[in-house]
N, C-alpha and C positions, 0 to 999 in steps of 0.2 A: 504493500500500500504506500510505502514511502519511496516514490520514484521521481519526485519532482525536482530533486537537487540538480541533475544535469541540465534540465530546462531552465532552472533558476540561474545557474551559473552562466548559461548561454545568454540570458537576458541581460545580466549585469555586465558581462564582458562586452556586449554589443553597445554599451554606452547609452542605455535608455535614460531619459531625463531624470534628474535628481531635484527634489524639492527640499530645501533646508529651511525649516521654519524656526525662527527665533521669536520667543514670546517674552512678555514681561511678567508672566506669572511666577511667583516665587516658589521655592521648594517647600513642600509640606508633607506631613506624615500621611501616606495614602493607604496604609495597611488595611483599614476597615473597608475600603472599597473592593478589595480582592475577594470578599465574600460574594459579591454580586457579579463578578466577571471571572469566567472560567479561564484556565490557562490555555485552552484551545479554542476560544471564541474568536474565530478569524475567517468566517465564511459569510459573504453577502449572497444570499440565495437568488436574488433577482436584481439585475441591473438593466436599465432601459434608457435609451436615448433616441430622440427623433420621433416624428409622427405625433407631435403635441406633448411628448414626454421628455423629462430630464431627471437625472439622479444626482443628489448631493451626498458626498461621503463626509462623515465626521469621525475623526480618530482622536482619542484623548490618551495621552501618556499618563498612566496611573502611578508612575514611580518618580523618584528624585534623580534619575539618571537619563541623560539624553539617549534616545533609542533609535537606531536605524531600522528601516523597514523596506519591504517591497510589496507592491500590490499587483496581481496578475489578473487580467480579464479573460474570460472564456466564453465562447459562444455556446448555444444550447447543445451542440453536438460535441463539445469538449475541445474544440480547436481554439487557438488564440483569437481573441476578439479585439479589434481596433476601435477605440472610442475617442471622440473629440473632447479632450479635457481642457477646460478653460485655462489659458496661459501656456499650454504645452502643445496644443494641436492634437492630431490623430496619433494615438499610441496604444500598444497592447499591454503596457505595463508602466507603473510609476514607482520610483524609489526615492527615498529621502531620509531625513532624520527629524524626529519630533523632540523639542526641548523638554527638559524635566517639568512634569506636570503641565505640559503644553498641549494645545489642541490644534489640529490641522483640519481645515475645511476646504474641500475641493469639489468641483461640480463639472458635469458634462455640459456641453454647449446647448443642446436641446433645440437647435434651429433647423435641423435637416428634416426633409419630408420622409427620408428613409428611416424606418424603424429598425434599430439594432437592439438586441436583447441577449442576455446571458447571465453570467454570475461573476463574482470576484472573490479572490482568496488573498489574504495578506499575511505576511510573515514578519515577525520581529527578528532582527539579525544581531549576531554577536559583535559585528564590526560594520563600518560603513559599507554600503552596497557597492561602492566602486572597487572594493577589495575582492578579487576573484576567490579568495578563501573564505568569504562570508558564509556563515552557517545559520540556519533557522534556530530560534530558541522559543521557549514557551512565551506566549504573547504577554505583553505588558500593557496592552491597549484596551480601552473600551471603544466600541464602534457602533455606528448606526448609519443607515442609509435612508434618505428622504426622497420619496418619489413625488414629482409634481406633474400635474397635467394642466396644460393651458389651452383652452378652447375659446375662440372669439365669441364675445357676447355673454360670457358668464365668468364668475370669479375663478381664480386658480384654485385647484384642490390639491392637497398634500396628505401624505401618510408617512409615518416613520416606522422603521423596522430595525431592531437591534441585530447585531451580528450573531450568526448561528455558531454552534460549536462543532469542532471536529470529532468530539467524543460522544455525539448523540447517536443512539442506535434505534430509538423508538420515539416517534412524535405523534401527538394527538391534535388534529386540526378541528376546530369548531366550524360548522358551515350553517349558513342561513339563506335558504332559497325561497322564503315565504314572503307574501305580500309585495311582490315585485322586486325584492332584494335578490341579488345573485352573488355567489362566492366564487372567486378564482383562486387557484392554488398553484404554487411553484415548488417542485421537489428537485433537489440537487444531490447527485452522488459526488461528494467532494474527493473521493478516492480516485487515483489514476487507473484503478482496475475496475472491471465490471462488478456490480453489486446486485445481489438478489433481494428484492423487496416483496413484502406481503402487506396487503391493505385490507382492513376490515371497516365496513361502513355501518354505522348505527344511527337510528333515529333518536328522538328525545327520550323515549322510554327505554333505550338501550337495546331495542330489538335489532337484530342484524338484518340489514337491507341487501348486503352483498359482500363478497370477498373476491380478491384477485391477487395473483402472484405475477410479478413481471421483473425484468432485468433492466437496469440502467447502466449504460457503458461508462467508462472512466470519464469523469468531469462532465458527464451528460446531465441535462436538465429536462424535466417534463413540466410543461405549463398547460393548464386546462381550466375550462369553466366547468364547475362541478356538475350542474344539471345537464350540460351538453354531453359530457363523457359518461355520466352515470344518471340516466333518465329517471331511475327510481328515487332520486333525491329531489326531483322537481316539486316545488311547493312545500318542502319540508325543511326542518332544522335538525341538526344532530352533530355527529362527529365522525372523523375519518382517522383511524389509527394506522400508522405506517411504520413498519419495522424493517430494518436492514440487517442482513446476515453478517456484514462486516463493519457495521457502524458507519461513521463518516457521512451521516445523513443530515441534510439541511433543508429548510423549507420556510415558506411564509404563505399567508392567506390574505386576500383583499376582499372586503365586503362592499359591493357596489349598491348604492342607494338608487331608487328609481329616478331621482332628480339629477343623477349624474355624479354626485359626490361619492367618495369612497373612504374607507378606513382600513387600517391593517388589523389582521387577526392573527397574532403571533401564536404558533403552536406551543402546546405544553410539552416539555422535554422530559422523557423518562430515561434519564442518563444512566448508563452503566459505568460504575467506577472501575471496571476491569479494562476498559479501553484506554490505551495510552497512545496518543498520536504524536510522535516525536521521532527524530532520527533514531533508528533502531541500533542497539548494540551488536556486538559480534554474534551473540546467541540468536539474533533474529534475522541475520542476513540470509538464511536459507529459506525464508518465507517473505522476502521482499522482492517484487510485489507479492500480494496475497495469492495463495494457491486455491483454486476451486476444483474440486473433484468429487468422487463418491467412494463410499466404503465398498470394497470388493467382497460382496456377499452379505452375510448376516451381521448386524450390529446389535450388541447387548449391553451397551454402556461401557463403564470403566471401573476398575477395582483397585488400582494402585500402580501397576506397571503394564497396563494393557497395551497390546500392539495393534496397530491399525494398518491394514493393507488397503491401498487405494487403487482404483481402476487405472490410474495413470502410471502404475508401476512403482510408485514411491511407498516406502514403509516408514511409519512414524510410531513413536512410543510415548505413552503417558509419562510426564516428567515432574508431576507433583502428586502427592497422595490425596486422592479424593475418590469418593464412591458415588456412582449413579447407575441405576438400572433403567434402560429404555430399549425396547425391542423394535427394530426396523430392518427392512431388507434394502440394502444398497442406498442408504440415505445420502443426500448431498452434504459435503463438508466444505468449510472455508478455513484455511490456516493463514493467520495474519500476524504481522510483527507488533510487538510491544517492547517497552524498555526491559521487561523481565525475560523476554525471549519470544518464541513462537507460541501462539495460542490457537486452539481449534474449537470451532463451534459446529455442531451437528444439526442438520435439519430435524425439527421436531423437539429440540431442547431449547431452553431459554438462553438468551445471549449471556446472562449472568453465570451460566453453567460452563462457559468456555474454560478449557483447561490448558495448562502449559504442556507442550509436546516437543519432542526432539526427533529429528530425522535420523534413522539408522540405516536407510538405504534409498 
């Protein structure tokens, strides 16, 4: 899952523009704010420019140290996206440094008739972005994106959405398609590898309206109007629960009023503490990027040193003492990197059940 470094180095080495913001904000103790900002909150699930839309990014350095960063833009299909950033022109990336406790605000131009949309990922760095040896670190920033729609003859409408987290594996989106309201949702697979997703749709009473499994490619995004994609939700309110086998799930919702205004409906995150998205150590290099396969034959859980034969020919062994019984025939598995080593999650088990494994062949 951690395979962005070569691309990141390429962008930095190519000399993409650097924004160095100096602010007059003085240093202050910011430890209390760390409770509300996760160390992997660094995904803007939706970015849009043109066709009456523009996006404003707000990044705040929550520490007393000047912090370099880089922000990368991706189209819905995961390829680099070029956006017109005010003061910089068209660019697929922005890098710079935010002063201690400082705030950087930058926005897209929003003047083109061409609609460009995608997502953005930002990384705090251990040294200036101009240094080819720069490495990503746990984020020190709080971030938000503001979407503005400007239509002649009516006021501008805006909504703000905070940055999503790299360690989200399950999100619950409220939707409201009643009384002329309509909900739109954007889902982003922030991993560079394909991610298997499961969706469960419920009404206000918790009754299941539908279920679906699908795959999003690396850095890919799915954007849809809820009642158009799922007609059973027309005229109803409820929730959509989305879970990702390998974590790295981001998303946002927008609720559109019949009068044309809209507001954000940020999903509730059911975050798994077992997911660690950071440059993997040596123990996790064998599963970077993530490995997707199936158990070759019968699966009966694990008991301590269980061996797992995969249909791709690899053999892995349980590397931590835990017990779980679950019977399945040839279930899907995803083996992904963490700071502790490689972890495996098996189809039909909870993401929190993921165990450490090591490859033995």
